[in-house]
C-alpha positions as a Markdown table, in Angstrom:
| # | Residue | x | y | z |
|---|---|---|---|---|
| 1 | Unk | 41.7 | -88.8 | 54.6 |
| 2 | Unk | 45.1 | -89.8 | 56.0 |
| 3 | Unk | 45.6 | -92.9 | 58.1 |
| 4 | Unk | 48.3 | -92.8 | 60.8 |
| 5 | Unk | 50.0 | -95.8 | 62.2 |
| 6 | Unk | 52.1 | -95.3 | 65.3 |
| 7 | Unk | 54.6 | -97.6 | 67.0 |
| 8 | Unk | 57.4 | -97.6 | 69.5 |
| 9 | Unk | 55.8 | -96.9 | 72.9 |
| 10 | Unk | 56.5 | -99.0 | 76.0 |
| 11 | Unk | 57.9 | -99.0 | 79.5 |
| 12 | Unk | 61.3 | -97.5 | 80.2 |
| 13 | Unk | 63.1 | -96.5 | 83.4 |
| 14 | Unk | 63.9 | -92.9 | 84.0 |
| 15 | Unk | 66.9 | -91.8 | 82.1 |
| 16 | Unk | 66.2 | -94.2 | 79.3 |
| 17 | Unk | 65.3 | -93.7 | 75.7 |
| 18 | Unk | 62.5 | -94.6 | 73.3 |
| 19 | Unk | 61.9 | -93.9 | 69.6 |
| 20 | Unk | 58.4 | -93.4 | 68.3 |
| 21 | Unk | 57.4 | -93.8 | 64.7 |
| 22 | Unk | 54.3 | -92.7 | 62.8 |
| 23 | Unk | 53.7 | -93.6 | 59.2 |
| 24 | Unk | 51.0 | -91.7 | 57.2 |
| 25 | Unk | 49.0 | -93.4 | 54.4 |
| 26 | Unk | 46.4 | -91.9 | 52.1 |
| 27 | Unk | 45.9 | -88.6 | 50.3 |
| 28 | Unk | 49.0 | -86.7 | 51.4 |
| 29 | Unk | 49.7 | -83.3 | 50.0 |
| 30 | Unk | 53.2 | -82.0 | 49.8 |
| 31 | Unk | 52.8 | -79.1 | 52.2 |
| 32 | Unk | 51.9 | -80.5 | 55.6 |
| 33 | Unk | 52.9 | -80.7 | 59.3 |
| 34 | Unk | 53.5 | -83.9 | 61.2 |
| 35 | Unk | 53.3 | -83.5 | 64.9 |
| 36 | Unk | 53.5 | -85.4 | 68.2 |
| 37 | Unk | 51.2 | -84.6 | 71.0 |
| 38 | Unk | 50.9 | -86.3 | 74.4 |
| 39 | Unk | 48.3 | -86.6 | 77.1 |
| 40 | Unk | 49.2 | -87.4 | 80.6 |
| 41 | Unk | 46.6 | -88.9 | 83.0 |
| 42 | Unk | 44.2 | -86.2 | 84.1 |
| 43 | Unk | 45.8 | -83.6 | 81.9 |
| 44 | Unk | 45.0 | -82.0 | 78.6 |
| 45 | Unk | 46.6 | -83.0 | 75.4 |
| 46 | Unk | 49.7 | -80.9 | 74.7 |
| 47 | Unk | 52.0 | -80.4 | 71.7 |
| 48 | Unk | 55.4 | -82.1 | 72.2 |
| 49 | Unk | 57.1 | -81.5 | 68.8 |
| 50 | Unk | 56.2 | -80.5 | 65.3 |
| 51 | Unk | 58.0 | -80.6 | 62.0 |
| 52 | Unk | 56.7 | -79.3 | 58.7 |
| 53 | Unk | 57.4 | -80.8 | 55.3 |
| 54 | Unk | 59.6 | -77.7 | 54.7 |
| 55 | Unk | 61.7 | -78.5 | 57.8 |
| 56 | Unk | 60.4 | -76.0 | 60.4 |
| 57 | Unk | 60.7 | -77.5 | 63.8 |
| 58 | Unk | 59.1 | -76.7 | 67.2 |
| 59 | Unk | 59.4 | -78.3 | 70.6 |
| 60 | Unk | 57.6 | -77.9 | 73.9 |
| 61 | Unk | 60.0 | -76.3 | 76.5 |
| 62 | Unk | 59.7 | -79.3 | 78.7 |
| 63 | Unk | 61.3 | -81.6 | 76.0 |
| 64 | Unk | 63.9 | -79.3 | 74.4 |
| 65 | Unk | 67.4 | -80.8 | 74.4 |
| 66 | Unk | 66.0 | -84.3 | 75.2 |
| 67 | Unk | 63.6 | -85.1 | 72.3 |
| 68 | Unk | 64.3 | -84.9 | 68.6 |
| 69 | Unk | 61.7 | -85.0 | 65.9 |
| 70 | Unk | 62.6 | -86.0 | 62.4 |
| 71 | Unk | 60.8 | -87.1 | 59.3 |
| 72 | Unk | 61.3 | -89.0 | 56.1 |
| 73 | Unk | 59.2 | -87.3 | 53.5 |
| 74 | Unk | 59.7 | -90.1 | 51.0 |
| 75 | Unk | 58.2 | -92.5 | 53.4 |
| 76 | Unk | 55.7 | -90.0 | 54.9 |
| 77 | Unk | 57.0 | -91.0 | 58.3 |
| 78 | Unk | 57.8 | -89.0 | 61.4 |
| 79 | Unk | 59.9 | -90.1 | 64.3 |
| 80 | Unk | 60.3 | -88.9 | 67.8 |
| 81 | Unk | 63.6 | -89.8 | 69.5 |
| 82 | Unk | 63.1 | -89.4 | 73.3 |
| 83 | Unk | 66.2 | -89.4 | 75.5 |
| 84 | Unk | 66.7 | -88.8 | 79.2 |
| 85 | Unk | 63.1 | -89.7 | 79.8 |
| 86 | Unk | 61.5 | -88.6 | 83.0 |
| 87 | Unk | 58.4 | -89.9 | 84.9 |
| 88 | Unk | 56.6 | -86.7 | 83.9 |
| 89 | Unk | 57.0 | -87.8 | 80.2 |
| 90 | Unk | 54.5 | -90.6 | 80.9 |
| 91 | Unk | 51.4 | -90.5 | 78.8 |
| 92 | Unk | 49.7 | -91.5 | 75.5 |
| 93 | Unk | 51.6 | -90.0 | 72.6 |
| 94 | Unk | 49.5 | -89.2 | 69.5 |
| 95 | Unk | 50.7 | -88.6 | 66.0 |
| 96 | Unk | 49.0 | -85.8 | 64.2 |
| 97 | Unk | 48.9 | -84.9 | 60.5 |
| 98 | Unk | 47.8 | -81.5 | 59.4 |
| 99 | Unk | 47.5 | -79.7 | 56.1 |
| 100 | Unk | 45.2 | -77.0 | 54.6 |
| 101 | Unk | 42.3 | -79.4 | 54.3 |
| 102 | Unk | 42.6 | -82.0 | 57.1 |
| 103 | Unk | 43.6 | -82.7 | 60.6 |
| 104 | Unk | 44.1 | -86.4 | 61.3 |
| 105 | Unk | 45.1 | -88.2 | 64.5 |
| 106 | Unk | 46.6 | -91.6 | 65.2 |
| 107 | Unk | 45.2 | -93.9 | 67.9 |
| 108 | Unk | 48.1 | -93.2 | 70.3 |
| 109 | Unk | 50.9 | -95.2 | 71.8 |
| 110 | Unk | 51.5 | -95.4 | 75.5 |
| 111 | Unk | 54.8 | -94.4 | 77.0 |
| 112 | Unk | 55.4 | -95.2 | 80.7 |
| 113 | Unk | 58.5 | -93.9 | 82.4 |
| 114 | Unk | 59.2 | -95.5 | 85.8 |
| 115 | Unk | 61.2 | -93.8 | 88.5 |
């Protein structure tokens, strides 16, 4: 199992920035994906950004050019830098760790963007 610890959520005005962090602890294999999902009130959870241990990166269209995912493989930590935040970015952001054998989730961190 992999335990995920997220931090960095909060309240910010539209146009502001936040940085989320997620550290992974446990049985971590070298080939994995670390991802950020979010769930807005009344909506399904959606993928925001993903980054593999090999460096492959993907973003949801709604966050391209505003969000940047990065990771420190030595620290087993993934970051999500969120700029130019919009009210529609509001939601609970979940860190996700996935490899061939497991799919683990963090508890989530709330991001609220006020207009």
